[in-house]
Residue, then its C-alpha position, 0 to 999 in steps of 0.5 A: x153717087x151709090x155704086x149699087x153694083x148688080x148682083x154677080x153670082x149665078x144664085x143671085x141672078x137666078x133670085x133676082x132676075x139680073x141676067x147676063x142680057x140685063x147686066x149692060x143695060x142696068x149698067x148704062x142707065x144706072x150711069x145715065x141716072x146718076x152722073x147726067x139726070x140727078x146733077x141737073x135736077x135743082x136747076x130744073x125746078x129753078x126753072x120750073x118756079x121762076x118761069x114767066x109760063x110755069x104750064x110749059x117747059x123753058x127753052x133750057x128745059x126742053x134743050x136739056x130734055x131733048x140732049x137727054x133723050x138723044x143720049x138714051x137713044x145713041x145708046x138704045x135706052x129707050x122703050x123699056x117698058x115693052x116687056x111681052x112677046x109678041x107686041x107688034x111695037x117689040x122691035x122698038x124695045x129690048x123685049x125684057x121680062x117683067x121682072x127685068x124691066x123691074x130692076x131698071x125701073x128701080x134706077x128710074x126712081x131715083x129722079x122724077x125726071x128719069x123715066x121720060x129721058x128713057x121713054x118709060x114715063x107714066x101714064x104713057x107708058x100704060x096708054x101705050x100699051x092700051x093702043x098696042x093691045x087694044x087700038x085700031x092701025x089707025x090709032x097706032x099709027x096716029x098715037x102710038x107711032x109719035x108716043x114710042x118716038x118721044x114726040x108727044x105725051x098723053x093722059x088717062x082719064x078715069x077719077x071723076x069729083x062727084x063719086x068714090x072712084x076708087x070703086x070705078x063702077x061708080x063712074x057717071x062720066x057719060x058716053x052716048x051714041x048719036x049716029x056715027x059719033x059719040x058725045x060725051x058729058x061729065x067732069x074728070x079729075x086728078x088727070x095726070x099730065x093733062x097740063x103738059x101743052x106736048x099731051x095731045x091725047x087722052x085715054x077717057x073711061x065713060x059710062x055707055x049703059x046706064x046703072x041697073x044689073x049688080x050682075x053687069x056692072x063691069x060691063x056698063x063702062x067703055x074706054x075711048x081715044x079723045x084728041x086733047x084738041x076736041x072743041x068742048x073741052x075745058x080745063x078748070x083747074x089743076x089739083x094741088x098735092x099738099x099745095x103744089x101743082x106739079x106745074x107742067x105736068x099737072x093733075x087736072x080737073x076738066x069739064x067735057x060738055x057735048x065733046x063730039x069724037x068718032x065712032x072709031x074711037x071707042x076702043x074694042x067694044x062698048x062695055x069693054x072699058x074694065x077690060x082695058x083698064x085692068x089690061x093696063x093697070x097691072x104692069x103699071x103699078x109694078x112699075x110704080x113700086x119699083x120706082x118707089x124703091x129707088x126713091x127709098x134707096x136714093x132716101x137711105x143714102x141721104x139719111x146715111x150720108x148725112x148721119x156719118x157727116x154732121x156731129x151733135x153733142x160731140x158725136x156723129x149722128x149716126x151714133x145717137x138715139x136708135x139710129x143705129x136701129x133705124x137705119x137697119x129697119x130701112x135696109x131690112x124694109x127696102x129688101x123686103x119690099x124689092x123682093x116681093x115686087x121682084x115676085x109680083x113681076x115674076x107672077x105677071x111674067x107667067x102670063x097668069x095676071x089672075x094668079x098674079x093679082x094678089x101679088x101685085x095688090x100686096x106691092x102697091x100697099x107695101x113699097x109706097x109705104x116703105x118708102x114713106x118711112x126710109x124718107x120720113x126717116x131721112x127727113x127726121x135726120x136732116x132737122x129742118x133743112x130736111x122738109x125745106x127745098x134744100x133736099x129732095x126728101x119734101x118732093x119725094x115724100x110728095x110723090x109717095x103719099x099720092x102713090x097711096x092713092x094712085x091706081x087704087x088706095x091702099x084699102x081697095x088693096x088690102x080687100x083685093x088681098x084678104x079676099x083672095x086669102x079669105x077664099x081658101x075657106x069659105x064656099x063663096x067665090 
């Protein structure tokens, strides 16, 4: 177990945001991740791979997950993502700053199971924030409350198979008004979480205005709340990532054929889909990035353990080749990425999301690439076993490589950073 002791000096606390309020919470979260969650991961994966129905949790998985969630609740380690002041649901969380939550997200990043144990899973946190910010009182009662209690899960449906979805103004999935209903037609894919039978609601982005005036391109889409059991929705297939279908969570390809939903399924207003999506994605990207740093820390721990415990050619692996340099570069990269992520989080805490945007884009590029580098070096240190089922490294690599697409590909984020950088050298705004 890596102690990962939080910084103790006043200077460290000031720089890194590990406040006195956060310190005991951070300690308790780290303790549960390291001592309760990581030790069951192998059994968890074995249960999924050998289950009669891979798209549902086994009895052991269900019982174990509920046991861990109950323990987290009993310790008050629940709904940390409720970081913004003024949320009506803030009494169900700690009211932490984004910086404080970022430290917790790093600890949860050590295990893919940990976020759900503390009710801080993607895409649920972003979807809960949408309900909190933009939902009606009925939406909050029907969907937000059971999500806050960890009773149901959700999915976010945005990406489409037939357009370049990295530019969301391309999205063609249609929502057309018919009396007091909306009629949905089209396909979505990479719908993360839609395979889970506990997923009861989707938040979906659809075109509500035909393509036309370029200047209105961000006013032509709207966001909708869609119950998962609505007639006309088909689950076509599970998209695979490096051959893995990520059951029972899944990233589904789905088809909607004349799916009818009531008028009040529309969130905040017609043509405001981009407003909702941007309000949702900013915090979520930081959360993803800090979890990526947790993955990098775990990979570096595995790398170092292997480097000092195995010998080749009569010497410990650590002393062969350029392994000292490799280990040092991994540590340097992790520290740099963590500080950039904390800066992006601090910018979010100012409340100026426009000023925070380029920093979020910077860390969205940096964090998964740093994590990938560290994981790759850890795999190399382990030899053949590093890409096998006998270590978690291969699964971690898949997650981090995927993160370079999720919430926007690297190229789009680099474009946003460059545009901001060039603005001072041009008259263009």
